[in-house]
C-alpha positions as CSV (number, residue, x, y, z in Angstrom):
1,M,1.8,3.2,-24.1
2,R,-2.0,3.6,-23.9
3,A,-2.4,-0.1,-23.0
4,Q,0.0,0.3,-20.1
5,I,-1.9,3.3,-18.8
6,L,-5.2,1.5,-19.1
7,A,-3.7,-1.6,-17.4
8,R,-2.4,0.4,-14.5
9,A,-5.8,2.1,-14.0
10,V,-7.7,-1.2,-14.2
11,S,-5.2,-2.7,-11.7
12,R,-5.8,0.1,-9.2
13,A,-9.6,-0.2,-9.6
14,V,-9.5,-4.0,-9.1
15,L,-7.3,-3.7,-6.0
16,R,-9.5,-1.1,-4.5
17,H,-12.6,-3.1,-5.2
18,T,-11.0,-6.3,-3.7
19,L,-9.9,-4.5,-0.5
20,E,-13.3,-3.0,0.0
21,R,-15.1,-6.2,-0.7
22,E,-12.8,-8.1,1.8
23,R,-13.5,-5.4,4.5
24,R,-17.3,-5.6,3.8
25,D,-17.5,-9.4,3.6
26,N,-15.5,-10.0,6.7
27,N,-16.8,-7.0,8.8
28,L,-13.3,-5.7,9.1
29,E,-12.7,-2.2,10.5
30,V,-11.0,0.3,8.3
31,E,-7.5,0.9,9.8
32,P,-6.1,2.9,11.4
33,V,-8.3,3.9,14.4
34,G,-6.4,6.4,16.5
35,A,-4.6,9.6,15.6
36,H,-1.2,8.0,16.3
37,S,-2.0,5.2,13.9
38,R,-3.1,7.6,11.2
39,R,0.1,9.5,11.6
40,I,2.2,6.3,11.2
41,V,0.2,5.3,8.1
42,H,0.5,8.8,6.6
43,Q,4.3,8.9,7.2
44,A,4.7,5.4,5.7
45,T,2.6,6.4,2.7
46,G,4.9,9.4,2.2
47,R,7.9,7.1,2.3
48,I,6.4,4.8,-0.3
49,L,5.6,7.8,-2.5
50,V,9.3,8.7,-2.6
51,Q,10.7,5.2,-2.9
52,A,8.3,3.9,-5.6
53,R,7.8,7.3,-7.4
54,V,4.0,7.1,-7.3
55,S,1.2,9.4,-6.3
56,A,0.0,9.6,-2.7
57,D,-3.1,7.7,-3.6
58,D,-1.2,4.9,-5.2
59,A,1.3,4.8,-2.3
60,H,-1.5,4.3,0.1
61,L,-3.0,1.6,-2.1
62,L,0.4,-0.1,-2.2
63,L,0.5,-0.1,1.6
64,Q,-3.1,-1.5,1.8
65,G,-2.4,-4.1,-0.9
66,Y,0.8,-5.3,0.6
67,A,-0.9,-5.7,4.0
68,F,-3.8,-7.6,2.4
69,S,-1.6,-9.9,0.4
70,T,0.6,-10.8,3.4
71,G,-2.3,-11.1,5.9
72,A,-0.8,-8.3,8.0
73,R,-2.4,-5.3,9.6
74,V,-1.9,-2.0,7.8
75,I,-0.4,-0.4,10.9
76,D,2.2,-3.2,11.2
77,V,3.3,-2.8,7.6
78,A,3.5,0.9,8.0
79,T,5.6,0.5,11.1
80,D,8.0,-1.9,9.2
81,I,8.3,0.8,6.5
82,L,9.2,3.5,9.0
83,R,11.7,1.3,10.7
84,G,13.3,0.4,7.3
85,R,12.4,-3.2,7.4
86,L,10.3,-2.9,4.3
87,T,11.1,-0.7,1.3
88,F,9.6,-0.3,-2.2
89,S,11.4,0.7,-5.4
90,A,10.4,1.5,-9.0
91,S,12.1,-0.6,-11.6
92,E,11.6,-1.2,-15.3
93,H,9.4,-4.2,-14.3
94,G,7.2,-2.2,-12.0
95,I,7.2,-1.7,-8.3
96,E,9.2,-4.1,-6.1
97,E,9.2,-4.6,-2.4
98,H,12.3,-5.5,-0.4
99,R,12.4,-7.0,3.1
100,N,15.4,-5.7,5.1
101,E,15.4,-7.9,8.2
């Protein structure tokens, strides 16, 4: 059990570090820019929080990580979540994403 907790903490730290380094190395702006965009990302984070049964911080990290891993903008991923095209769920194997086209 302690190993799982430690692994999760390390995974979060590595993902945060990777996202920050990518932004810095490529001079990328931190999304979102406008109030409307922030609202969309905030709402999508809340939806992930409920679907995946994670903290708000982890939900936002999932949103950013998914965007990074797919090469999409955070706002586009957030919009897909709010429109029901992308969902997350918690399973015995971890958190899974589902595309609902």
